[in-house]
PyMOL Python script that loads the backbone (N, CA, C, O; Angstrom):
from pymol import cmd

cmd.read_pdbstr("""\
ATOM      1  N   MET A   1     -47.782 -47.715  16.915  1.00  0.00           N
ATOM      2  CA  MET A   1     -46.538 -48.075  16.003  1.00  0.00           C
ATOM      3  C   MET A   1     -46.330 -47.262  14.750  1.00  0.00           C
ATOM      4  O   MET A   1     -47.248 -46.726  14.129  1.00  0.00           O
ATOM      5  N   ILE A   2     -45.076 -47.213  14.431  1.00  0.00           N
ATOM      6  CA  ILE A   2     -44.660 -46.491  13.252  1.00  0.00           C
ATOM      7  C   ILE A   2     -44.103 -47.596  12.262  1.00  0.00           C
ATOM      8  O   ILE A   2     -43.416 -48.534  12.665  1.00  0.00           O
ATOM      9  N   HIS A   3     -44.453 -47.414  10.937  1.00  0.00           N
ATOM     10  CA  HIS A   3     -44.272 -48.508  10.057  1.00  0.00           C
ATOM     11  C   HIS A   3     -42.928 -47.828   9.165  1.00  0.00           C
ATOM     12  O   HIS A   3     -42.971 -46.762   8.552  1.00  0.00           O
ATOM     13  N   TRP A   4     -41.810 -48.694   9.267  1.00  0.00           N
ATOM     14  CA  TRP A   4     -40.644 -48.108   8.458  1.00  0.00           C
ATOM     15  C   TRP A   4     -40.462 -48.999   7.196  1.00  0.00           C
ATOM     16  O   TRP A   4     -40.871 -50.158   7.258  1.00  0.00           O
ATOM     17  N   SER A   5     -39.946 -48.596   6.189  1.00  0.00           N
ATOM     18  CA  SER A   5     -39.432 -49.235   4.930  1.00  0.00           C
ATOM     19  C   SER A   5     -38.014 -49.036   4.808  1.00  0.00           C
ATOM     20  O   SER A   5     -37.513 -47.930   4.604  1.00  0.00           O
ATOM     21  N   VAL A   6     -37.345 -50.140   4.935  1.00  0.00           N
ATOM     22  CA  VAL A   6     -35.819 -49.830   4.743  1.00  0.00           C
ATOM     23  C   VAL A   6     -35.450 -50.802   3.648  1.00  0.00           C
ATOM     24  O   VAL A   6     -36.146 -51.739   3.256  1.00  0.00           O
ATOM     25  N   THR A   7     -34.199 -50.430   3.189  1.00  0.00           N
ATOM     26  CA  THR A   7     -33.530 -51.096   1.961  1.00  0.00           C
ATOM     27  C   THR A   7     -32.186 -51.715   2.721  1.00  0.00           C
ATOM     28  O   THR A   7     -31.538 -50.988   3.474  1.00  0.00           O
ATOM     29  N   VAL A   8     -31.873 -52.843   2.528  1.00  0.00           N
ATOM     30  CA  VAL A   8     -30.521 -53.408   2.842  1.00  0.00           C
ATOM     31  C   VAL A   8     -30.182 -54.313   1.756  1.00  0.00           C
ATOM     32  O   VAL A   8     -31.006 -54.765   0.961  1.00  0.00           O
ATOM     33  N   SER A   9     -28.823 -54.580   1.752  1.00  0.00           N
ATOM     34  CA  SER A   9     -28.263 -55.463   0.502  1.00  0.00           C
ATOM     35  C   SER A   9     -28.788 -56.820   1.004  1.00  0.00           C
ATOM     36  O   SER A   9     -29.260 -57.179   2.083  1.00  0.00           O
ATOM     37  N   GLU A  10     -28.558 -57.397  -0.064  1.00  0.00           N
ATOM     38  CA  GLU A  10     -29.002 -59.156  -0.175  1.00  0.00           C
ATOM     39  C   GLU A  10     -28.260 -59.706   1.016  1.00  0.00           C
ATOM     40  O   GLU A  10     -28.863 -60.392   1.842  1.00  0.00           O
ATOM     41  N   GLU A  11     -26.917 -59.423   1.145  1.00  0.00           N
ATOM     42  CA  GLU A  11     -25.928 -60.240   1.831  1.00  0.00           C
ATOM     43  C   GLU A  11     -26.575 -59.832   3.269  1.00  0.00           C
ATOM     44  O   GLU A  11     -26.926 -60.765   3.992  1.00  0.00           O
ATOM     45  N   THR A  12     -26.736 -58.635   3.681  1.00  0.00           N
ATOM     46  CA  THR A  12     -27.361 -58.202   5.056  1.00  0.00           C
ATOM     47  C   THR A  12     -28.483 -58.887   5.382  1.00  0.00           C
ATOM     48  O   THR A  12     -28.554 -59.402   6.498  1.00  0.00           O
ATOM     49  N   ASN A  13     -29.622 -59.013   4.388  1.00  0.00           N
ATOM     50  CA  ASN A  13     -30.885 -59.692   4.690  1.00  0.00           C
ATOM     51  C   ASN A  13     -30.547 -61.239   4.963  1.00  0.00           C
ATOM     52  O   ASN A  13     -31.216 -61.743   5.865  1.00  0.00           O
ATOM     53  N   GLU A  14     -29.628 -62.054   4.334  1.00  0.00           N
ATOM     54  CA  GLU A  14     -29.168 -63.203   4.411  1.00  0.00           C
ATOM     55  C   GLU A  14     -28.694 -63.365   5.896  1.00  0.00           C
ATOM     56  O   GLU A  14     -29.107 -64.181   6.719  1.00  0.00           O
ATOM     57  N   ALA A  15     -27.835 -62.502   6.034  1.00  0.00           N
ATOM     58  CA  ALA A  15     -27.091 -62.621   7.107  1.00  0.00           C
ATOM     59  C   ALA A  15     -27.893 -62.522   8.489  1.00  0.00           C
ATOM     60  O   ALA A  15     -27.685 -63.220   9.482  1.00  0.00           O
ATOM     61  N   LEU A  16     -28.919 -61.442   8.342  1.00  0.00           N
ATOM     62  CA  LEU A  16     -29.768 -61.464   9.618  1.00  0.00           C
ATOM     63  C   LEU A  16     -30.786 -62.494   9.581  1.00  0.00           C
ATOM     64  O   LEU A  16     -31.146 -62.954  10.665  1.00  0.00           O
ATOM     65  N   HIS A  17     -31.300 -62.925   8.539  1.00  0.00           N
ATOM     66  CA  HIS A  17     -32.131 -64.213   8.661  1.00  0.00           C
ATOM     67  C   HIS A  17     -31.292 -65.461   9.094  1.00  0.00           C
ATOM     68  O   HIS A  17     -31.801 -66.456   9.609  1.00  0.00           O
ATOM     69  N   ARG A  18     -30.186 -65.339   8.880  1.00  0.00           N
ATOM     70  CA  ARG A  18     -29.476 -66.719   9.495  1.00  0.00           C
ATOM     71  C   ARG A  18     -29.227 -66.314  10.886  1.00  0.00           C
ATOM     72  O   ARG A  18     -29.328 -67.261  11.667  1.00  0.00           O
ATOM     73  N   PHE A  19     -28.940 -65.220  11.409  1.00  0.00           N
ATOM     74  CA  PHE A  19     -28.619 -64.611  12.765  1.00  0.00           C
ATOM     75  C   PHE A  19     -29.824 -65.009  13.527  1.00  0.00           C
ATOM     76  O   PHE A  19     -29.683 -65.759  14.493  1.00  0.00           O
ATOM     77  N   LEU A  20     -31.055 -64.557  13.169  1.00  0.00           N
ATOM     78  CA  LEU A  20     -32.447 -64.586  13.854  1.00  0.00           C
ATOM     79  C   LEU A  20     -32.656 -66.276  14.050  1.00  0.00           C
ATOM     80  O   LEU A  20     -32.886 -66.790  15.145  1.00  0.00           O
ATOM     81  N   ALA A  21     -32.547 -66.922  12.957  1.00  0.00           N
ATOM     82  CA  ALA A  21     -32.741 -68.362  13.088  1.00  0.00           C
ATOM     83  C   ALA A  21     -31.919 -69.197  13.762  1.00  0.00           C
ATOM     84  O   ALA A  21     -32.319 -70.332  14.023  1.00  0.00           O
ATOM     85  N   GLU A  22     -30.600 -68.761  14.164  1.00  0.00           N
ATOM     86  CA  GLU A  22     -29.840 -69.374  15.127  1.00  0.00           C
ATOM     87  C   GLU A  22     -30.041 -68.962  16.583  1.00  0.00           C
ATOM     88  O   GLU A  22     -29.640 -69.637  17.531  1.00  0.00           O
ATOM     89  N   HIS A  23     -30.725 -67.748  16.693  1.00  0.00           N
ATOM     90  CA  HIS A  23     -31.024 -67.197  18.140  1.00  0.00           C
ATOM     91  C   HIS A  23     -32.264 -67.303  18.239  1.00  0.00           C
ATOM     92  O   HIS A  23     -32.730 -66.530  19.076  1.00  0.00           O
ATOM     93  N   THR A  24     -33.252 -68.167  17.553  1.00  0.00           N
ATOM     94  CA  THR A  24     -34.565 -68.688  17.742  1.00  0.00           C
ATOM     95  C   THR A  24     -35.636 -67.004  18.034  1.00  0.00           C
ATOM     96  O   THR A  24     -36.551 -66.882  18.847  1.00  0.00           O
ATOM     97  N   ASP A  25     -35.191 -66.106  17.228  1.00  0.00           N
ATOM     98  CA  ASP A  25     -35.965 -64.887  17.463  1.00  0.00           C
ATOM     99  C   ASP A  25     -36.105 -64.543  15.844  1.00  0.00           C
ATOM    100  O   ASP A  25     -35.143 -64.203  15.156  1.00  0.00           O
ATOM    101  N   SER A  26     -37.174 -64.657  15.454  1.00  0.00           N
ATOM    102  CA  SER A  26     -37.476 -64.404  13.841  1.00  0.00           C
ATOM    103  C   SER A  26     -38.163 -63.029  13.777  1.00  0.00           C
ATOM    104  O   SER A  26     -38.530 -62.563  12.698  1.00  0.00           O
ATOM    105  N   ASP A  27     -38.328 -62.396  14.927  1.00  0.00           N
ATOM    106  CA  ASP A  27     -38.957 -60.835  14.748  1.00  0.00           C
ATOM    107  C   ASP A  27     -37.921 -59.959  14.144  1.00  0.00           C
ATOM    108  O   ASP A  27     -36.901 -59.746  14.798  1.00  0.00           O
ATOM    109  N   ILE A  28     -38.077 -59.396  12.902  1.00  0.00           N
ATOM    110  CA  ILE A  28     -37.043 -58.555  12.465  1.00  0.00           C
ATOM    111  C   ILE A  28     -37.374 -57.200  13.145  1.00  0.00           C
ATOM    112  O   ILE A  28     -36.418 -56.573  13.602  1.00  0.00           O
ATOM    113  N   SER A  29     -38.503 -56.725  13.252  1.00  0.00           N
ATOM    114  CA  SER A  29     -38.922 -55.739  13.838  1.00  0.00           C
ATOM    115  C   SER A  29     -38.226 -55.400  15.194  1.00  0.00           C
ATOM    116  O   SER A  29     -37.552 -54.411  15.480  1.00  0.00           O
ATOM    117  N   ASN A  30     -38.620 -56.649  16.072  1.00  0.00           N
ATOM    118  CA  ASN A  30     -38.072 -56.525  17.249  1.00  0.00           C
ATOM    119  C   ASN A  30     -36.346 -56.434  17.382  1.00  0.00           C
ATOM    120  O   ASN A  30     -35.811 -55.736  18.243  1.00  0.00           O
ATOM    121  N   PHE A  31     -35.684 -57.137  16.527  1.00  0.00           N
ATOM    122  CA  PHE A  31     -34.345 -57.076  16.508  1.00  0.00           C
ATOM    123  C   PHE A  31     -33.894 -55.635  15.812  1.00  0.00           C
ATOM    124  O   PHE A  31     -32.740 -55.285  16.056  1.00  0.00           O
ATOM    125  N   ILE A  32     -34.514 -54.966  15.160  1.00  0.00           N
ATOM    126  CA  ILE A  32     -34.080 -53.583  14.585  1.00  0.00           C
ATOM    127  C   ILE A  32     -34.477 -52.705  15.640  1.00  0.00           C
ATOM    128  O   ILE A  32     -33.511 -52.024  15.985  1.00  0.00           O
ATOM    129  N   GLU A  33     -35.539 -52.441  16.308  1.00  0.00           N
ATOM    130  CA  GLU A  33     -35.733 -51.745  17.509  1.00  0.00           C
ATOM    131  C   GLU A  33     -34.592 -51.687  18.318  1.00  0.00           C
ATOM    132  O   GLU A  33     -33.945 -50.665  18.549  1.00  0.00           O
ATOM    133  N   LYS A  34     -34.326 -52.992  18.811  1.00  0.00           N
ATOM    134  CA  LYS A  34     -33.336 -53.299  19.875  1.00  0.00           C
ATOM    135  C   LYS A  34     -31.877 -52.771  19.530  1.00  0.00           C
ATOM    136  O   LYS A  34     -31.136 -52.272  20.378  1.00  0.00           O
ATOM    137  N   ALA A  35     -31.535 -52.942  18.137  1.00  0.00           N
ATOM    138  CA  ALA A  35     -30.232 -52.585  17.604  1.00  0.00           C
ATOM    139  C   ALA A  35     -30.173 -51.022  17.409  1.00  0.00           C
ATOM    140  O   ALA A  35     -29.067 -50.496  17.281  1.00  0.00           O
ATOM    141  N   VAL A  36     -31.196 -50.342  17.384  1.00  0.00           N
ATOM    142  CA  VAL A  36     -31.288 -48.975  17.117  1.00  0.00           C
ATOM    143  C   VAL A  36     -31.266 -48.318  18.587  1.00  0.00           C
ATOM    144  O   VAL A  36     -30.576 -47.318  18.780  1.00  0.00           O
ATOM    145  N   GLN A  37     -32.004 -48.872  19.586  1.00  0.00           N
ATOM    146  CA  GLN A  37     -31.810 -48.471  21.023  1.00  0.00           C
ATOM    147  C   GLN A  37     -30.552 -48.805  21.438  1.00  0.00           C
ATOM    148  O   GLN A  37     -30.090 -47.923  22.164  1.00  0.00           O
ATOM    149  N   GLU A  38     -29.712 -49.855  21.243  1.00  0.00           N
ATOM    150  CA  GLU A  38     -28.461 -50.114  21.639  1.00  0.00           C
ATOM    151  C   GLU A  38     -27.601 -49.159  21.094  1.00  0.00           C
ATOM    152  O   GLU A  38     -26.708 -48.736  21.828  1.00  0.00           O
ATOM    153  N   LYS A  39     -27.707 -48.653  19.737  1.00  0.00           N
ATOM    154  CA  LYS A  39     -26.849 -47.776  19.187  1.00  0.00           C
ATOM    155  C   LYS A  39     -26.893 -46.386  19.756  1.00  0.00           C
ATOM    156  O   LYS A  39     -25.850 -45.748  19.903  1.00  0.00           O
ATOM    157  N   ILE A  40     -28.005 -45.923  20.062  1.00  0.00           N
ATOM    158  CA  ILE A  40     -28.431 -44.630  20.770  1.00  0.00           C
ATOM    159  C   ILE A  40     -27.687 -44.712  22.165  1.00  0.00           C
ATOM    160  O   ILE A  40     -26.856 -43.899  22.572  1.00  0.00           O
ATOM    161  N   PHE A  41     -28.093 -45.730  22.756  1.00  0.00           N
ATOM    162  CA  PHE A  41     -27.469 -45.693  24.228  1.00  0.00           C
ATOM    163  C   PHE A  41     -25.949 -45.615  24.046  1.00  0.00           C
ATOM    164  O   PHE A  41     -25.316 -44.738  24.634  1.00  0.00           O
ATOM    165  N   ARG A  42     -25.271 -46.611  23.153  1.00  0.00           N
ATOM    166  CA  ARG A  42     -23.675 -46.473  23.143  1.00  0.00           C
ATOM    167  C   ARG A  42     -23.493 -44.957  22.698  1.00  0.00           C
ATOM    168  O   ARG A  42     -22.795 -44.245  23.419  1.00  0.00           O
ATOM    169  N   SER A  43     -23.939 -44.543  21.823  1.00  0.00           N
ATOM    170  CA  SER A  43     -23.554 -43.302  21.392  1.00  0.00           C
ATOM    171  C   SER A  43     -23.748 -42.107  22.680  1.00  0.00           C
ATOM    172  O   SER A  43     -22.890 -41.264  22.941  1.00  0.00           O
ATOM    173  N   THR A  44     -24.841 -42.223  23.276  1.00  0.00           N
ATOM    174  CA  THR A  44     -24.994 -41.437  24.488  1.00  0.00           C
ATOM    175  C   THR A  44     -23.926 -41.630  25.488  1.00  0.00           C
ATOM    176  O   THR A  44     -23.462 -40.640  26.054  1.00  0.00           O
ATOM    177  N   ILE A  45     -23.470 -42.877  25.772  1.00  0.00           N
ATOM    178  CA  ILE A  45     -22.403 -43.116  26.686  1.00  0.00           C
ATOM    179  C   ILE A  45     -21.116 -42.389  26.284  1.00  0.00           C
ATOM    180  O   ILE A  45     -20.524 -41.599  27.020  1.00  0.00           O
ATOM    181  N   GLN A  46     -20.693 -42.775  24.893  1.00  0.00           N
ATOM    182  CA  GLN A  46     -19.677 -42.075  24.326  1.00  0.00           C
ATOM    183  C   GLN A  46     -19.646 -40.496  24.415  1.00  0.00           C
ATOM    184  O   GLN A  46     -18.542 -39.957  24.495  1.00  0.00           O
ATOM    185  N   GLU A  47     -20.735 -39.761  24.407  1.00  0.00           N
ATOM    186  CA  GLU A  47     -20.879 -38.292  24.351  1.00  0.00           C
ATOM    187  C   GLU A  47     -20.600 -38.016  25.580  1.00  0.00           C
ATOM    188  O   GLU A  47     -19.760 -37.140  25.788  1.00  0.00           O
ATOM    189  N   VAL A  48     -21.225 -38.684  26.678  1.00  0.00           N
ATOM    190  CA  VAL A  48     -21.091 -38.573  28.037  1.00  0.00           C
ATOM    191  C   VAL A  48     -19.437 -38.524  28.474  1.00  0.00           C
ATOM    192  O   VAL A  48     -18.789 -37.596  28.957  1.00  0.00           O
ATOM    193  N   HIS A  49     -19.057 -39.813  28.128  1.00  0.00           N
ATOM    194  CA  HIS A  49     -17.460 -39.948  28.352  1.00  0.00           C
ATOM    195  C   HIS A  49     -16.688 -38.763  27.837  1.00  0.00           C
ATOM    196  O   HIS A  49     -15.961 -38.135  28.606  1.00  0.00           O
ATOM    197  N   ASP A  50     -16.829 -38.387  26.414  1.00  0.00           N
ATOM    198  CA  ASP A  50     -16.190 -37.343  25.822  1.00  0.00           C
ATOM    199  C   ASP A  50     -16.278 -36.009  26.635  1.00  0.00           C
ATOM    200  O   ASP A  50     -15.315 -35.256  26.787  1.00  0.00           O
ATOM    201  N   LEU A  51     -17.722 -35.759  27.221  1.00  0.00           N
ATOM    202  CA  LEU A  51     -17.602 -34.564  27.991  1.00  0.00           C
ATOM    203  C   LEU A  51     -16.701 -34.662  29.125  1.00  0.00           C
ATOM    204  O   LEU A  51     -15.962 -33.733  29.452  1.00  0.00           O
ATOM    205  N   ASN A  52     -16.756 -35.811  29.747  1.00  0.00           N
ATOM    206  CA  ASN A  52     -16.036 -35.809  31.248  1.00  0.00           C
ATOM    207  C   ASN A  52     -14.494 -36.160  30.945  1.00  0.00           C
ATOM    208  O   ASN A  52     -13.730 -36.467  31.860  1.00  0.00           O
ATOM    209  N   THR A  53     -14.125 -36.102  29.725  1.00  0.00           N
ATOM    210  CA  THR A  53     -12.507 -36.299  30.074  1.00  0.00           C
ATOM    211  C   THR A  53     -11.755 -35.137  30.361  1.00  0.00           C
ATOM    212  O   THR A  53     -10.525 -35.097  30.348  1.00  0.00           O
ATOM    213  N   ALA A  54     -12.510 -34.188  30.620  1.00  0.00           N
ATOM    214  CA  ALA A  54     -11.638 -32.848  31.310  1.00  0.00           C
ATOM    215  C   ALA A  54     -11.634 -32.872  32.761  1.00  0.00           C
ATOM    216  O   ALA A  54     -10.872 -32.103  33.347  1.00  0.00           O
ATOM    217  N   PHE A  55     -12.523 -33.797  33.535  1.00  0.00           N
ATOM    218  CA  PHE A  55     -12.348 -33.962  34.702  1.00  0.00           C
ATOM    219  C   PHE A  55     -11.531 -35.208  35.353  1.00  0.00           C
ATOM    220  O   PHE A  55     -11.288 -36.224  34.702  1.00  0.00           O
ATOM    221  N   HIS A  56     -11.186 -35.051  36.525  1.00  0.00           N
ATOM    222  CA  HIS A  56     -10.528 -36.395  36.992  1.00  0.00           C
ATOM    223  C   HIS A  56     -11.511 -37.250  37.719  1.00  0.00           C
ATOM    224  O   HIS A  56     -12.489 -36.782  38.303  1.00  0.00           O
ATOM    225  N   SER A  57     -11.213 -38.540  37.664  1.00  0.00           N
ATOM    226  CA  SER A  57     -12.080 -39.332  38.181  1.00  0.00           C
ATOM    227  C   SER A  57     -12.690 -39.303  39.610  1.00  0.00           C
ATOM    228  O   SER A  57     -13.741 -39.781  40.037  1.00  0.00           O
ATOM    229  N   GLU A  58     -11.631 -38.544  40.257  1.00  0.00           N
ATOM    230  CA  GLU A  58     -12.078 -38.164  41.838  1.00  0.00           C
ATOM    231  C   GLU A  58     -13.091 -37.231  42.028  1.00  0.00           C
ATOM    232  O   GLU A  58     -14.052 -37.357  42.787  1.00  0.00           O
ATOM    233  N   GLU A  59     -12.774 -36.070  41.135  1.00  0.00           N
ATOM    234  CA  GLU A  59     -13.887 -35.161  41.081  1.00  0.00           C
ATOM    235  C   GLU A  59     -15.405 -35.669  40.432  1.00  0.00           C
ATOM    236  O   GLU A  59     -16.496 -35.259  40.829  1.00  0.00           O
ATOM    237  N   ILE A  60     -15.219 -36.500  39.518  1.00  0.00           N
ATOM    238  CA  ILE A  60     -16.567 -37.209  39.124  1.00  0.00           C
ATOM    239  C   ILE A  60     -17.317 -37.931  40.400  1.00  0.00           C
ATOM    240  O   ILE A  60     -18.449 -37.639  40.789  1.00  0.00           O
ATOM    241  N   GLU A  61     -16.480 -38.903  40.956  1.00  0.00           N
ATOM    242  CA  GLU A  61     -16.743 -39.643  42.089  1.00  0.00           C
ATOM    243  C   GLU A  61     -17.442 -38.943  43.260  1.00  0.00           C
ATOM    244  O   GLU A  61     -18.411 -39.399  43.867  1.00  0.00           O
ATOM    245  N   SER A  62     -16.826 -37.776  43.500  1.00  0.00           N
ATOM    246  CA  SER A  62     -17.157 -36.962  44.489  1.00  0.00           C
ATOM    247  C   SER A  62     -18.669 -36.334  44.174  1.00  0.00           C
ATOM    248  O   SER A  62     -19.536 -36.489  45.033  1.00  0.00           O
ATOM    249  N   VAL A  63     -18.918 -35.774  43.200  1.00  0.00           N
ATOM    250  CA  VAL A  63     -20.184 -35.089  42.379  1.00  0.00           C
ATOM    251  C   VAL A  63     -21.162 -36.495  42.689  1.00  0.00           C
ATOM    252  O   VAL A  63     -22.195 -36.489  43.358  1.00  0.00           O
ATOM    253  N   ILE A  64     -20.660 -37.457  42.144  1.00  0.00           N
ATOM    254  CA  ILE A  64     -21.683 -38.624  42.410  1.00  0.00           C
ATOM    255  C   ILE A  64     -22.301 -38.967  43.651  1.00  0.00           C
ATOM    256  O   ILE A  64     -23.504 -39.051  43.901  1.00  0.00           O
ATOM    257  N   ASP A  65     -21.282 -39.162  44.421  1.00  0.00           N
ATOM    258  CA  ASP A  65     -21.365 -39.375  46.086  1.00  0.00           C
ATOM    259  C   ASP A  65     -22.286 -38.283  46.490  1.00  0.00           C
ATOM    260  O   ASP A  65     -23.289 -38.605  47.127  1.00  0.00           O
ATOM    261  N   GLU A  66     -22.072 -36.993  46.194  1.00  0.00           N
ATOM    262  CA  GLU A  66     -22.916 -35.958  46.796  1.00  0.00           C
ATOM    263  C   GLU A  66     -24.429 -36.129  46.421  1.00  0.00           C
ATOM    264  O   GLU A  66     -25.391 -35.933  47.164  1.00  0.00           O
ATOM    265  N   ALA A  67     -24.440 -36.578  44.978  1.00  0.00           N
ATOM    266  CA  ALA A  67     -25.960 -36.559  44.445  1.00  0.00           C
ATOM    267  C   ALA A  67     -26.545 -37.558  45.153  1.00  0.00           C
ATOM    268  O   ALA A  67     -27.690 -37.355  45.557  1.00  0.00           O
ATOM    269  N   ILE A  68     -25.904 -38.806  45.442  1.00  0.00           N
ATOM    270  CA  ILE A  68     -26.479 -39.975  45.976  1.00  0.00           C
ATOM    271  C   ILE A  68     -26.931 -39.625  47.497  1.00  0.00           C
ATOM    272  O   ILE A  68     -28.030 -39.958  47.939  1.00  0.00           O
ATOM    273  N   GLY A  69     -26.084 -39.011  48.145  1.00  0.00           N
ATOM    274  CA  GLY A  69     -26.210 -38.457  49.568  1.00  0.00           C
ATOM    275  C   GLY A  69     -27.427 -37.685  49.435  1.00  0.00           C
ATOM    276  O   GLY A  69     -28.318 -37.981  50.231  1.00  0.00           O
ATOM    277  N   ALA A  70     -27.720 -36.522  48.391  1.00  0.00           N
ATOM    278  CA  ALA A  70     -28.646 -35.700  48.546  1.00  0.00           C
ATOM    279  C   ALA A  70     -30.077 -36.435  48.199  1.00  0.00           C
ATOM    280  O   ALA A  70     -31.143 -36.039  48.670  1.00  0.00           O
ATOM    281  N   VAL A  71     -29.957 -37.544  47.322  1.00  0.00           N
ATOM    282  CA  VAL A  71     -31.165 -38.303  47.134  1.00  0.00           C
ATOM    283  C   VAL A  71     -31.565 -39.272  48.312  1.00  0.00           C
ATOM    284  O   VAL A  71     -32.731 -39.557  48.582  1.00  0.00           O
ATOM    285  N   ARG A  72     -30.624 -39.672  48.877  1.00  0.00           N
ATOM    286  CA  ARG A  72     -30.870 -40.574  50.190  1.00  0.00           C
ATOM    287  C   ARG A  72     -31.569 -39.632  51.252  1.00  0.00           C
ATOM    288  O   ARG A  72     -32.602 -39.951  51.841  1.00  0.00           O
ATOM    289  N   ALA A  73     -30.949 -38.530  51.420  1.00  0.00           N
ATOM    290  CA  ALA A  73     -31.482 -37.494  52.524  1.00  0.00           C
ATOM    291  C   ALA A  73     -33.041 -37.214  52.142  1.00  0.00           C
ATOM    292  O   ALA A  73     -33.883 -37.309  53.035  1.00  0.00           O
ATOM    293  N   ALA A  74     -33.377 -36.912  50.981  1.00  0.00           N
ATOM    294  CA  ALA A  74     -34.508 -36.300  50.562  1.00  0.00           C
ATOM    295  C   ALA A  74     -35.477 -37.480  50.698  1.00  0.00           C
ATOM    296  O   ALA A  74     -36.621 -37.279  51.105  1.00  0.00           O
ATOM    297  N   HIS A  75     -35.051 -38.705  50.369  1.00  0.00           N
ATOM    298  CA  HIS A  75     -35.709 -40.061  50.587  1.00  0.00           C
ATOM    299  C   HIS A  75     -36.140 -40.268  52.106  1.00  0.00           C
ATOM    300  O   HIS A  75     -37.289 -40.641  52.344  1.00  0.00           O
ATOM    301  N   ARG A  76     -35.415 -40.078  52.933  1.00  0.00           N
ATOM    302  CA  ARG A  76     -35.456 -40.393  54.237  1.00  0.00           C
ATOM    303  C   ARG A  76     -36.404 -39.335  54.864  1.00  0.00           C
ATOM    304  O   ARG A  76     -37.068 -39.633  55.858  1.00  0.00           O
ATOM    305  N   SER A  77     -36.486 -37.953  54.229  1.00  0.00           N
ATOM    306  CA  SER A  77     -37.633 -37.084  55.030  1.00  0.00           C
ATOM    307  C   SER A  77     -38.888 -37.151  54.586  1.00  0.00           C
ATOM    308  O   SER A  77     -39.778 -36.519  55.154  1.00  0.00           O
TER     309      SER A  77
END
""", "prot")
cmd.dss("prot")
cmd.show_as("cartoon", "prot")
cmd.util.cbc("prot")
cmd.orient("prot")
């Protein structure tokens, strides 16, 4: 485990403690880790979306179908 030292405003601190108390999860470390993972995941999704805007959905679906078919064929053998 890595130890972080973060600084937030008093308002953010109070809001986070209220949120955690309302949601019966008082583990700030766990909350921060999940929040960072979610932010990275959403950012990755947006990057992939932006990269794929040049393609028609039919093209993307075709490539996905081909990849699924290849994986299934490899799994059967």
